[in-house]
C-alpha positions as CSV (number, residue, x, y, z in Angstrom):
1,M,-10.2,9.8,-23.7
2,D,-12.6,12.2,-25.4
3,A,-10.9,15.6,-25.2
4,S,-11.4,18.3,-27.8
5,G,-8.5,20.0,-29.7
6,P,-9.2,23.4,-28.1
7,L,-9.3,21.8,-24.6
8,I,-5.9,20.2,-25.2
9,S,-4.5,23.4,-26.6
10,S,-5.5,25.2,-23.4
11,W,-3.4,22.8,-21.4
12,E,-0.4,23.4,-23.6
13,S,-0.8,27.2,-23.9
14,Q,2.5,29.0,-23.1
15,S,0.7,32.4,-22.3
16,N,-2.3,31.2,-20.3
17,P,-2.0,27.5,-19.5
18,K,-4.9,25.8,-17.8
19,P,-3.8,22.6,-16.0
20,P,-5.7,19.4,-16.8
21,P,-8.1,18.2,-14.1
22,R,-7.3,15.2,-11.9
23,E,-9.8,13.0,-13.6
24,R,-8.1,13.6,-16.9
25,L,-4.7,12.7,-15.5
26,D,-6.2,9.6,-14.0
27,A,-7.5,8.6,-17.5
28,Y,-4.0,9.2,-19.0
29,A,-2.5,7.0,-16.2
30,R,-5.0,4.2,-16.8
31,F,-4.4,4.3,-20.6
32,F,-0.7,4.0,-20.3
33,A,-0.7,1.5,-17.4
34,T,-1.6,-1.4,-19.7
35,E,-0.9,-2.6,-23.2
36,R,-4.5,-3.7,-23.4
37,S,-5.4,-0.1,-24.0
38,V,-4.1,-0.4,-27.6
39,A,-4.6,-4.1,-28.1
40,R,-7.5,-3.4,-30.5
41,T,-9.0,-0.5,-32.3
42,P,-10.5,1.8,-31.4
43,F,-8.1,2.4,-28.5
44,R,-9.8,2.5,-25.1
45,V,-9.3,3.5,-21.4
46,L,-10.1,0.5,-19.1
47,P,-12.0,1.1,-15.9
48,T,-10.0,0.8,-12.8
49,A,-11.9,-2.4,-11.8
50,Q,-10.7,-4.1,-14.9
51,L,-7.0,-3.5,-14.2
52,T,-4.8,-6.2,-12.8
53,S,-2.9,-5.6,-9.5
54,E,0.3,-4.9,-11.5
55,E,-1.6,-2.5,-13.8
56,R,-3.1,-0.7,-10.9
57,T,0.3,-0.2,-9.3
58,R,1.6,1.2,-12.6
59,R,-1.5,3.4,-12.9
60,D,-0.9,4.7,-9.4
61,E,2.7,5.5,-10.1
62,L,1.9,7.3,-13.4
63,F,-1.0,9.3,-11.8
64,H,1.2,10.4,-8.9
65,E,3.9,11.5,-11.2
66,L,1.5,13.4,-13.4
67,V,-0.1,15.2,-10.5
68,S,3.3,16.0,-9.0
69,L,4.4,17.5,-12.3
70,R,1.2,19.5,-12.7
71,D,1.5,20.9,-9.1
72,E,5.2,21.8,-9.6
73,I,4.3,23.8,-12.6
74,Q,1.5,25.6,-10.7
75,G,4.0,26.3,-7.9
76,H,2.0,24.9,-5.1
77,R,0.6,21.8,-3.5
78,P,-2.5,21.9,-1.3
79,A,-1.8,21.3,2.4
80,G,-2.2,17.6,3.3
81,S,-2.9,16.6,-0.3
82,I,-0.8,13.5,0.0
83,L,-3.2,12.3,2.6
84,T,-6.4,12.8,0.6
85,D,-5.3,11.7,-2.9
86,P,-7.6,8.7,-3.6
87,F,-5.2,7.5,-6.3
88,A,-2.0,7.8,-4.4
89,G,-1.4,4.1,-4.6
90,S,0.7,3.9,-1.5
91,Y,0.4,5.7,1.8
92,W,4.2,5.4,1.9
93,R,4.7,7.3,-1.4
94,F,5.5,11.0,-0.9
95,P,6.0,13.9,-3.4
96,R,9.2,13.7,-5.3
97,G,12.2,15.4,-3.6
98,E,10.6,15.9,-0.2
99,G,12.6,14.7,2.8
100,I,11.6,11.7,4.9
101,T,12.9,11.1,8.4
102,I,12.4,7.8,10.3
103,V,12.6,8.3,14.0
104,C,13.4,4.9,15.6
105,S,13.5,4.1,19.3
106,A,16.9,3.9,20.8
107,L,17.8,1.0,23.1
108,P,18.5,2.0,26.7
109,Q,22.2,1.8,27.7
110,A,21.5,-1.2,30.0
111,Y,20.5,-3.2,26.9
112,L,23.4,-1.9,24.8
113,E,25.9,-3.1,27.5
114,S,24.8,-6.7,26.9
115,I,25.4,-6.5,23.1
116,P,29.1,-6.9,22.3
117,Y,28.8,-5.4,18.8
118,A,27.0,-2.3,20.1
119,D,30.3,-1.1,21.6
120,P,31.8,1.6,19.2
121,Y,35.3,0.3,20.1
122,A,34.5,-3.3,19.3
123,P,36.2,-4.5,16.0
124,D,32.8,-5.7,14.7
125,Y,30.8,-2.7,15.9
126,V,27.4,-2.4,14.2
127,E,25.9,1.1,14.4
128,L,22.3,-0.1,13.9
129,Y,22.4,-2.2,17.0
130,R,21.7,1.0,19.0
131,F,18.1,1.0,17.6
132,A,15.1,-0.9,18.8
133,D,12.5,-2.2,16.4
134,L,15.1,-3.3,13.8
135,D,12.6,-5.5,12.0
136,A,10.2,-2.6,11.5
137,L,13.1,-0.2,10.6
138,L,14.6,-2.5,7.9
139,E,11.1,-3.2,6.4
140,L,10.1,0.4,6.3
141,H,13.4,1.9,5.1
142,G,13.6,-0.6,2.2
143,H,10.0,0.2,1.2
144,L,10.4,3.9,1.5
145,R,13.5,3.9,-0.7
146,A,11.8,1.7,-3.3
147,V,8.7,3.8,-3.7
148,N,10.5,7.2,-3.2
149,P,13.7,6.8,-5.3
150,L,14.2,10.5,-5.6
151,N,13.6,11.4,-1.9
152,D,16.2,11.6,0.8
153,V,15.4,9.1,3.6
154,Q,17.2,9.6,6.9
155,V,17.1,7.5,10.1
156,R,17.5,9.1,13.5
157,A,17.2,8.2,17.1
158,P,15.0,10.7,19.0
159,A,18.0,12.4,20.6
160,E,19.7,12.8,17.2
161,L,16.9,14.9,15.6
162,K,18.0,18.1,14.0
163,T,16.0,21.3,13.5
164,D,15.4,20.7,9.8
165,D,14.2,17.1,10.4
166,Y,11.0,18.4,12.0
167,T,9.8,19.9,8.7
168,T,10.2,16.7,6.7
169,H,7.8,13.8,6.5
170,L,8.3,12.1,9.9
171,V,7.7,8.4,10.6
172,L,7.9,7.5,14.3
173,L,8.7,3.9,15.1
174,G,8.0,2.5,18.6
175,G,6.1,3.7,21.6
176,V,6.3,6.0,24.5
177,D,8.6,3.8,26.6
178,W,11.7,4.4,24.4
179,N,10.6,6.8,21.7
180,T,10.0,10.2,23.4
181,T,9.1,11.7,20.0
182,T,6.0,9.6,19.8
183,A,4.6,10.9,23.0
184,E,5.5,14.5,22.1
185,F,3.7,14.4,18.7
186,L,0.6,12.7,20.0
187,R,0.1,15.7,22.3
188,H,-0.4,17.8,19.2
189,F,-3.4,15.7,18.0
190,D,-6.7,15.2,19.8
191,V,-6.7,11.4,19.2
192,P,-8.5,9.4,21.9
193,V,-5.8,6.7,22.1
194,R,-3.2,6.7,24.8
195,Q,-0.4,4.2,25.3
196,M,0.2,3.1,28.8
197,A,3.9,3.0,29.6
198,R,5.3,-0.3,30.9
199,E,6.8,0.3,34.3
200,A,8.6,-3.1,34.1
201,E,9.5,-5.4,31.2
202,A,7.2,-8.2,32.6
203,E,4.2,-5.9,32.4
204,P,2.2,-6.1,29.1
205,G,0.9,-2.5,29.2
206,G,-1.8,-1.6,26.8
207,F,-3.7,1.3,25.0
208,L,-6.5,3.3,26.5
209,V,-9.1,4.2,24.0
210,G,-12.2,6.4,24.3
211,E,-12.9,9.1,26.8
212,G,-14.6,9.4,30.2
213,P,-16.7,6.5,31.3
214,D,-16.4,4.8,27.9
215,E,-12.6,4.6,28.2
216,E,-11.3,1.0,27.7
217,L,-7.9,-0.6,28.2
218,I,-6.9,-2.9,25.3
219,E,-4.0,-5.2,26.2
220,P,-1.7,-7.6,24.3
221,L,-2.5,-11.3,24.7
222,L,0.1,-13.5,26.3
223,R,0.1,-17.1,27.5
224,R,2.5,-19.1,29.7
225,V,4.5,-21.9,28.0
226,G,6.6,-23.6,30.6
227,D,8.4,-20.9,32.5
228,K,8.0,-18.2,29.7
229,E,5.3,-15.7,28.8
230,V,4.8,-16.0,25.1
231,L,3.2,-13.2,23.0
232,V,0.1,-14.5,21.2
233,A,-1.2,-11.1,19.8
234,D,0.2,-7.6,20.2
235,V,-1.8,-4.3,20.0
236,A,-0.6,-2.0,17.2
237,H,-1.3,1.7,16.5
238,F,-1.1,3.3,13.1
239,F,-1.6,7.1,13.1
240,R,-1.3,9.6,10.2
241,G,-1.7,13.4,10.4
242,V,-0.6,16.6,8.9
243,S,2.7,17.8,10.5
244,P,2.2,20.6,13.0
245,Y,5.4,22.1,11.7
246,N,4.9,21.9,8.0
247,D,1.4,21.8,6.4
248,N,2.8,20.1,3.3
249,C,4.3,17.2,5.3
250,T,3.0,14.3,7.4
251,V,3.5,12.6,10.7
252,T,3.0,8.9,10.8
253,I,3.2,6.7,13.9
254,C,3.7,2.9,13.8
255,N,3.7,1.7,17.4
256,G,3.0,-1.5,19.4
257,M,3.2,-2.5,23.0
258,Y,6.0,-4.9,21.8
259,A,8.3,-4.8,18.8
260,R,6.0,-7.3,17.0
261,G,3.2,-4.8,17.1
262,T,5.4,-2.0,15.6
263,F,6.5,-4.4,12.9
264,G,2.8,-5.3,12.1
265,A,1.8,-1.6,11.9
266,V,4.5,-1.1,9.3
267,R,3.7,-4.3,7.4
268,A,0.1,-3.4,7.1
269,L,1.0,-1.0,4.2
270,T,4.1,-2.7,2.9
271,D,3.1,-6.3,2.6
272,A,2.2,-6.9,-1.1
273,R,-0.4,-9.5,-0.2
274,V,-2.4,-7.3,2.2
275,R,-1.6,-3.6,1.5
276,D,-4.1,-3.1,-1.3
277,R,-6.9,-4.2,1.0
278,N,-5.7,-2.1,3.8
279,E,-5.3,1.0,1.5
280,A,-8.8,0.4,0.2
281,H,-10.0,0.3,3.8
282,L,-8.3,3.6,4.6
283,R,-9.9,5.3,1.6
284,T,-13.3,4.0,2.4
285,R,-13.2,4.5,6.2
286,F,-11.5,7.9,6.2
287,P,-12.5,9.5,2.9
288,G,-10.8,12.9,2.5
289,M,-9.5,12.9,6.1
290,T,-6.0,14.1,6.8
291,T,-5.8,12.7,10.3
292,F,-6.8,9.2,11.3
293,S,-6.0,6.4,13.7
294,I,-6.3,2.6,13.7
295,L,-5.7,0.3,16.6
296,C,-5.5,-3.4,15.7
297,R,-4.5,-6.8,16.8
298,V,-1.2,-8.3,15.4
299,T,-1.2,-12.0,15.7
300,V,2.1,-13.8,16.4
301,L,2.1,-17.3,15.2
302,L,5.0,-19.6,16.2
303,G,7.1,-16.5,16.6
304,A,6.2,-15.0,13.3
305,V,4.1,-11.8,12.8
306,V,1.0,-12.1,10.7
307,T,0.3,-8.9,8.8
308,P,-3.0,-7.4,10.1
309,D,-5.9,-7.1,7.6
310,W,-7.8,-3.9,8.4
311,S,-10.8,-5.1,6.4
312,S,-11.4,-7.7,9.1
313,P,-13.6,-6.6,12.0
314,E,-11.9,-9.1,14.3
315,V,-8.5,-7.4,13.7
316,V,-9.5,-3.7,14.0
317,L,-10.0,-2.8,17.7
318,H,-10.6,1.0,17.4
319,Q,-10.8,3.6,14.6
320,W,-10.9,7.3,14.8
321,P,-12.4,9.7,13.9
322,E,-15.9,8.4,13.7
323,P,-17.6,8.3,10.3
324,T,-19.4,11.5,9.3
325,A,-23.1,11.3,8.7
């Protein structure tokens, strides 16, 4: 880290401080992310490519903290900066102290009536039974709390949203059938992906992608086993954009035609075995973009969801916006 004394003094000046540039903060983060930096003399800053997965995670955490501290001192944060920071390390990591609200689909009353413990007067009443997509909710809530320990994370059904919730980072779980918030927010963005509502439970539905004569319906894959329709592969939609109600916050949609697709959309960026590749794909495919969308296949193998790998062309079905020349 070759920095002159006068340059460092300018960063520490009380009367006229000049904040260190992002590349300098990245160098600091890489230096302190690994003991190998001081394993021999002269001390060194390792290139990112030479860091292990654990060291990269530590680098990402340090860099994010340093940038947050610098921006707090400056008293501002550029709109949508969390979306474009190439060293953010996690698309589920948000600036310290900012609220996060998960909006999870609510089960219709007809379903709740068939669940004994969903009755508030039952001795073993479980409040969470009122939500759909519980696999996705449990996975996402745990991950958000782990990577944002100083942030308030709330869970709401669409009908429970309060005025202040709309100006937090919003994460919408589930599709247009049961999560009315998903449909409302997608109207704010000109994304060429539309989910077809399922008029009946037996209908697979699907996503319409493209516009005009190029519009295409992408459906889940099912096969009949005995007298049952078994889900082979769902269709999942991951969308991220700047909140229309707060330029410093985000709206994220994780949605599938079935609950397995919603779970797969969440796991794409929480599964430790796949998330690094998927984050790298986002940075490469959507460089500097604050709004983007991925539609992908989520394989269901013997009842278990296989986390989608967005670096695989066979998995990704549609991406938007198109690359710039």
